[in-house]
C-alpha positions as CSV (number, residue, x, y, z in Angstrom):
1,M,62.7,136.0,53.7
2,M,62.4,133.2,51.8
3,S,66.3,132.4,52.0
4,K,65.9,132.9,55.9
5,R,63.1,130.4,55.8
6,M,65.0,127.6,54.0
7,A,67.9,128.2,56.2
8,H,65.9,127.9,59.4
9,D,64.3,124.7,57.9
10,S,67.8,123.4,57.0
11,V,68.9,123.8,60.3
12,H,65.8,122.3,61.8
13,A,65.9,119.3,59.6
14,A,69.7,118.8,60.5
15,L,69.4,118.8,64.2
16,N,65.8,116.6,63.7
17,S,68.5,114.0,62.4
18,D,70.1,112.0,65.0
19,D,73.2,111.0,62.9
20,I,73.6,114.8,62.0
21,L,72.9,115.7,65.8
22,F,75.7,113.2,67.1
23,E,78.4,114.3,64.9
24,I,77.8,117.6,66.1
25,L,77.4,116.9,70.0
26,L,80.5,115.3,69.4
27,R,82.7,117.8,68.5
28,L,81.8,120.0,71.7
29,P,83.7,120.2,74.6
30,E,82.5,118.6,78.3
31,K,81.4,121.5,79.9
32,S,79.4,122.8,76.8
33,L,78.0,119.3,76.0
34,F,76.4,118.9,79.4
35,R,74.5,122.0,79.3
36,L,73.0,121.0,76.6
37,I,71.2,117.8,78.0
38,L,68.2,120.7,79.3
39,V,67.3,121.3,75.8
40,S,65.3,118.4,75.3
41,K,64.7,115.3,76.3
42,K,65.7,113.9,73.2
43,W,68.9,115.4,73.2
44,L,69.3,114.2,77.1
45,H,68.7,110.5,75.9
46,L,71.5,111.2,73.2
47,I,74.0,112.6,75.3
48,C,73.5,109.9,78.0
49,S,73.0,107.0,75.9
50,Y,76.1,104.1,75.6
51,S,77.0,104.5,72.2
52,F,77.5,108.1,72.1
53,R,79.2,108.3,75.6
54,S,81.7,105.7,74.0
55,S,82.4,107.5,70.8
56,Y,83.2,110.6,73.2
57,Y,85.4,108.8,75.1
58,T,87.3,107.7,71.6
59,R,87.5,111.6,70.8
60,W,88.0,112.7,74.2
61,Q,89.7,111.3,77.3
62,E,87.3,110.5,79.9
63,S,87.1,112.5,83.0
64,F,86.2,112.0,86.5
65,R,85.7,113.8,89.6
66,L,87.3,113.3,93.0
67,L,85.1,113.1,95.7
68,G,87.5,112.2,98.3
69,F,89.6,109.5,99.9
70,L,88.7,106.6,101.1
71,V,90.9,105.0,104.3
72,C,90.6,101.4,105.3
73,N,93.0,100.3,108.2
74,F,94.3,96.7,107.6
75,L,94.5,96.1,111.4
76,Y,90.8,95.6,111.6
77,L,90.1,94.4,108.4
78,G,89.9,90.5,108.2
79,R,91.4,90.7,111.6
80,P,91.6,87.2,113.7
81,R,89.3,87.3,116.9
82,D,91.9,87.9,119.3
83,G,93.5,90.6,117.3
84,F,92.9,94.1,117.5
85,R,89.7,95.5,117.7
86,R,88.5,98.8,116.3
87,P,87.8,101.1,119.3
88,S,84.3,102.8,119.3
89,W,85.4,106.2,118.3
90,E,87.2,105.5,115.1
91,P,84.6,104.9,112.3
92,A,85.0,101.9,109.9
93,L,85.3,103.6,106.8
94,P,86.8,106.9,107.3
95,F,86.3,109.4,104.2
96,L,88.1,112.3,103.8
97,S,85.9,114.4,101.4
98,T,86.9,117.2,98.7
99,C,83.7,118.6,97.5
100,K,80.4,119.0,98.5
101,E,79.2,115.8,96.6
102,G,81.8,114.0,98.8
103,D,80.3,115.7,101.8
104,D,76.9,114.5,101.4
105,L,78.4,110.9,100.9
106,K,79.9,111.4,104.2
107,F,77.0,112.8,106.3
108,S,74.4,110.5,104.4
109,G,75.1,107.9,107.1
110,I,75.7,104.8,104.1
111,L,79.3,104.4,105.0
112,K,78.5,103.1,108.3
113,Q,76.4,100.4,106.7
114,L,79.0,99.2,104.2
115,G,82.1,97.9,107.0
116,Y,85.2,98.5,105.9
117,F,86.4,99.8,102.5
118,I,88.2,97.4,99.5
119,D,87.7,99.0,96.1
120,S,86.1,101.3,93.9
121,S,85.4,101.1,90.2
122,N,83.5,103.6,88.2
123,G,81.9,105.0,91.0
124,L,80.7,101.7,92.6
125,L,82.3,101.0,95.9
126,L,83.2,97.6,97.1
127,C,82.8,97.2,100.9
128,G,82.7,94.7,103.7
129,R,84.3,92.5,106.4
130,H,87.0,90.0,105.3
131,P,86.5,87.0,104.7
132,M,83.0,86.4,104.1
133,T,80.8,89.6,103.9
134,Y,80.6,91.7,100.8
135,Y,78.5,94.8,99.8
136,V,78.5,96.9,96.6
137,W,77.0,100.4,96.6
138,S,76.1,102.4,93.9
139,P,76.4,106.4,93.6
140,I,73.3,106.0,91.0
141,T,70.6,104.1,93.2
142,K,72.3,105.0,96.5
143,Q,71.4,101.7,97.7
144,P,74.0,98.7,99.0
145,Y,73.7,95.5,97.8
146,Q,75.0,92.6,99.9
147,L,76.8,89.4,97.9
148,P,75.6,86.1,98.9
149,Q,78.2,84.8,101.1
150,P,81.5,82.7,99.4
151,H,81.7,79.3,99.1
152,Q,85.5,79.2,100.9
153,F,86.8,80.6,103.6
154,Y,90.1,82.3,103.0
155,R,92.1,83.6,105.8
156,N,94.7,85.7,103.7
157,L,93.0,86.7,100.5
158,C,93.4,89.6,97.7
159,M,90.7,90.9,95.9
160,A,89.7,92.4,92.5
161,F,86.7,94.6,91.3
162,I,85.9,94.9,87.9
163,V,82.9,97.0,86.5
164,E,81.9,97.0,83.1
165,E,78.8,98.5,81.1
166,S,77.1,96.9,78.4
167,H,75.3,98.3,75.3
168,D,72.1,98.2,76.6
169,N,73.6,100.5,79.5
170,V,73.3,98.0,82.4
171,I,76.1,98.0,84.7
172,C,77.7,94.7,85.4
173,Y,80.4,93.6,87.6
174,K,82.5,90.9,88.9
175,V,84.3,90.3,92.3
176,I,87.2,88.1,92.5
177,R,88.5,86.4,95.8
178,A,91.9,84.7,95.6
179,K,93.7,83.0,98.1
180,C,97.0,83.8,99.5
181,I,99.3,81.2,100.6
182,C,101.7,83.3,103.4
183,K,104.0,80.4,103.9
184,P,107.4,79.6,101.7
185,V,106.0,77.2,99.4
186,E,106.4,76.5,95.7
187,V,103.2,76.3,94.4
188,N,102.2,77.4,90.6
189,T,98.4,77.4,91.6
190,V,95.9,79.6,93.4
191,S,92.2,79.3,94.5
192,I,90.0,82.1,93.4
193,E,86.0,82.7,93.4
194,T,84.4,84.9,91.3
195,F,80.7,86.6,91.9
196,S,79.1,87.3,88.7
197,S,76.2,90.2,89.1
198,K,74.7,88.5,85.7
199,T,74.3,85.5,87.7
200,G,74.2,86.4,91.0
201,A,76.2,83.5,92.3
202,W,80.1,82.5,93.2
203,K,82.2,80.2,91.0
204,Q,85.2,78.3,92.3
205,A,88.1,78.1,89.9
206,T,91.8,76.9,89.8
207,L,94.4,79.2,88.1
208,T,97.8,78.2,87.1
209,C,100.7,79.6,86.3
210,S,104.1,78.0,84.3
211,T,106.3,78.9,87.5
212,G,105.8,78.8,91.5
213,F,104.4,82.1,92.7
214,A,102.6,83.5,95.8
215,L,100.0,86.8,95.6
216,C,100.5,89.6,97.9
217,P,98.0,89.4,100.8
218,R,95.7,92.4,101.7
219,T,95.9,93.7,98.5
220,V,93.7,95.2,95.7
221,A,94.0,94.1,91.8
222,T,94.6,97.2,89.3
223,V,92.1,96.5,86.7
224,I,92.8,97.6,83.0
225,R,90.1,96.8,80.2
226,G,88.9,93.9,82.4
227,V,92.5,92.5,82.9
228,V,93.8,91.6,86.7
229,H,97.1,92.9,87.5
230,W,98.1,91.8,91.4
231,F,101.1,92.5,93.0
232,A,103.0,89.1,94.0
233,V,106.1,88.3,96.2
234,Q,109.7,88.5,95.0
235,K,108.8,91.7,92.6
236,N,106.4,90.4,90.3
237,V,102.9,91.6,89.1
238,A,100.7,88.5,88.4
239,I,98.2,89.1,85.4
240,Y,95.0,87.3,84.8
241,D,92.5,88.0,82.1
242,P,89.2,86.2,83.0
243,Y,87.5,87.2,79.5
244,L,90.0,85.1,77.6
245,G,88.6,81.7,78.8
246,V,91.8,80.3,79.8
247,R,92.3,79.8,83.5
248,R,96.2,81.0,83.4
249,I,98.2,83.6,85.7
250,S,101.2,85.2,83.8
251,L,104.1,86.7,85.9
252,V,105.6,90.2,84.9
253,K,109.3,91.1,86.8
254,L,109.0,94.5,88.1
255,P,111.5,97.0,86.9
256,A,114.8,97.2,88.7
257,G,115.3,101.1,89.0
258,E,117.7,102.8,91.8
259,L,115.0,102.8,94.2
260,S,114.3,98.8,93.7
261,Y,116.6,97.9,97.1
262,D,115.3,100.9,99.1
263,Y,111.5,101.7,98.0
264,E,108.8,102.0,101.1
265,E,105.6,102.4,98.7
266,S,104.6,101.0,95.4
267,V,101.5,101.3,93.5
268,L,99.7,100.0,90.2
269,G,97.6,102.2,87.9
270,E,96.6,102.6,84.1
271,S,98.3,105.0,82.0
272,S,96.9,107.6,79.8
273,D,97.6,105.5,76.9
274,G,95.7,102.2,78.7
275,L,99.2,100.6,79.8
276,L,100.2,99.2,82.8
277,Q,101.9,101.8,85.2
278,Y,103.8,101.2,88.3
279,G,105.0,103.8,90.7
280,Q,107.6,103.2,93.4
281,S,108.7,105.6,96.1
282,S,111.8,105.7,98.9
283,K,113.3,108.7,101.0
284,L,115.0,109.7,97.8
285,G,112.0,110.2,95.2
286,I,109.5,108.3,92.9
287,E,110.1,106.3,89.9
288,I,107.3,105.9,87.3
289,W,107.5,102.8,85.0
290,V,105.3,101.9,82.2
291,L,104.6,98.4,81.0
292,E,104.8,98.7,76.9
293,K,102.6,96.4,74.6
294,E,104.6,93.7,72.8
295,Q,104.3,94.3,69.2
296,G,101.4,92.9,67.1
297,G,98.9,93.3,69.7
298,N,98.5,93.0,73.8
299,S,97.4,89.3,74.1
300,S,100.5,87.6,74.2
301,I,101.3,89.5,77.6
302,Y,98.6,87.4,79.3
303,Q,99.3,84.1,77.6
304,N,102.8,83.2,78.3
305,N,105.8,83.9,80.8
306,T,108.6,85.2,79.2
307,H,108.4,89.0,79.9
308,Q,111.8,90.7,80.1
309,E,112.3,93.4,82.3
310,S,113.4,95.5,79.1
311,R,109.6,95.5,78.7
312,W,109.2,98.5,81.3
313,N,110.0,102.0,80.1
314,L,110.8,104.5,82.8
315,R,108.7,107.7,82.2
316,Y,109.4,109.8,85.1
317,K,111.7,110.0,87.9
318,L,111.2,112.4,90.9
319,N,113.7,113.5,93.5
320,F,111.6,114.7,96.6
321,R,114.2,117.2,97.4
322,V,114.4,119.0,94.0
323,M,110.6,118.8,94.3
324,W,110.5,120.8,97.3
325,K,113.1,123.3,96.3
326,R,111.2,124.0,93.5
327,N,107.6,124.6,95.6
328,P,109.2,126.1,98.5
329,T,105.6,127.3,99.7
330,F,105.2,123.6,101.2
331,A,108.9,123.4,102.3
332,D,107.4,122.6,106.0
333,H,106.1,119.3,104.7
334,S,109.5,118.1,103.2
335,K,109.5,114.9,105.7
336,E,108.2,111.1,105.4
337,T,107.0,111.6,101.1
338,H,105.6,108.7,100.0
339,I,103.6,107.9,96.7
340,L,99.8,107.3,97.6
341,S,97.9,106.8,94.2
342,F,98.2,107.2,90.5
343,L,94.7,108.8,89.1
344,P,92.3,107.0,86.6
345,Q,93.8,106.7,83.2
346,N,96.3,109.6,83.7
347,S,99.9,109.6,83.2
348,E,100.8,113.3,84.1
349,S,99.7,113.4,87.5
350,V,100.0,111.2,90.5
351,F,98.9,111.8,94.3
352,I,101.9,111.9,97.0
353,R,101.8,112.0,100.5
354,S,103.9,114.3,103.4
355,G,102.6,113.3,107.0
356,S,98.7,113.8,107.0
357,S,99.1,116.4,103.9
358,I,98.0,115.0,100.5
359,F,99.5,116.7,97.3
360,L,98.7,116.4,93.4
361,Y,102.1,116.6,91.3
362,Q,102.0,117.3,88.0
363,L,105.1,115.1,86.6
364,E,105.2,117.7,83.3
365,S,105.1,120.8,84.8
366,K,106.6,119.9,87.9
367,T,104.0,121.8,90.1
368,L,102.9,120.6,93.6
369,D,99.0,121.7,94.6
370,V,97.8,120.7,97.9
371,V,94.7,118.6,98.0
372,H,92.2,120.4,100.4
373,Y,90.0,117.5,102.3
374,H,87.5,117.7,105.2
375,G,88.2,115.0,107.9
376,R,90.6,114.0,110.7
377,G,93.5,112.8,108.6
378,S,96.0,113.4,111.5
379,S,93.8,110.7,113.7
380,I,94.6,108.0,110.6
381,S,97.3,105.5,111.0
382,W,98.7,106.1,107.9
383,D,101.3,103.5,108.0
384,S,98.8,100.6,108.7
385,S,96.0,102.0,106.5
386,K,95.0,101.8,102.6
387,V,94.2,105.3,101.2
388,A,92.5,105.6,97.9
389,P,91.0,108.4,95.9
390,Y,87.8,107.9,94.9
391,F,86.6,109.2,91.5
392,K,83.1,109.2,90.0
393,P,82.9,109.3,86.2
394,S,81.7,113.2,85.7
395,W,78.9,111.6,82.4
396,P,75.6,112.4,83.3
397,S,73.0,109.5,83.6
398,S,69.3,109.8,82.8
399,S,66.5,107.2,83.6
400,L,65.1,108.0,79.9
401,C,68.1,105.6,79.0
402,H,66.9,102.5,80.7
403,Y,70.0,103.2,83.0
404,T,69.6,100.0,85.6
405,N,72.0,98.2,86.8
406,S,71.9,94.8,89.2
407,L,72.1,96.4,92.4
408,T,68.4,96.8,92.2
């Protein structure tokens, strides 16, 4: 009896120690861990805290839940007054839901208040009507926040949406508008406006590049750890780090693969190891490249403009004909196949589209799975629309952690 009591007291003392409990929970898989938030308020607070979540992501890969696909028709976004008008029967923000949580969002009515889809990050949505009206919607507060009007009128622009979380569990974000010049003029500067949720105001700036360049209009940046990556003309990627304190853009030449002169779709994303990955597709197939870091750190990639094509490594090459042959169940979808999007922080899978069907292709196992969604995909003008997967971090949140954000 004495030994049992001592063992019980020892376990009780261990679980009462935050440091020991921290280390124990850190070693549990996600599915088991999330069940333990029901044990007590103390365990809920610990699991939902920023410090524990950060340590957990260091040990385990971050996971996301796919809620569906958001659609934006470029014919209506930022259109001139005499341009195309959206018919009354077509929603401004179509949503192809893939789960019950996605259905709840779709039928909540909130999407009708947000205008057109622009981008998403960490579960937050950036929507609006170019070039002056923007909203940010949070899945936590479920309320839209309208940004103040920008100072500058940009008829042609590209965007960036940066979401970050501080140590006090406060979500902060930046919205960047960059002016696009659609004329063949050699300029080495670009005007931007940045909205910060910390200040609640827009701030103007001019970014400089060592060579002439132009950003591709109507595109959205891929943000990797706060660093902005925009598509630029002449097959370049323009890289801007707003946290360096240097108002400079660097250009990186996209890789010249076998599909380069015949590609129809191209996308950027973040690989599992935190690198920039680039995918391009043609009628033949897909190539996926990764921009490797320079030896000795990654900061120099944003501070000079002497990048060579050899910095890109070809990781995957997919032939569509071979893909359909290996997956005969979907043989009737073997026409007009394109790359659609990468998954967040993922190098093993990619979304592809054939007609109005969306598939998830596993690059390692070379298997193909159809992604079932609810919605009228057949009515979407796919060639003139941006279709982006909407992911939400799977990590739970708690008001006990004082989890607030600037949307409230």
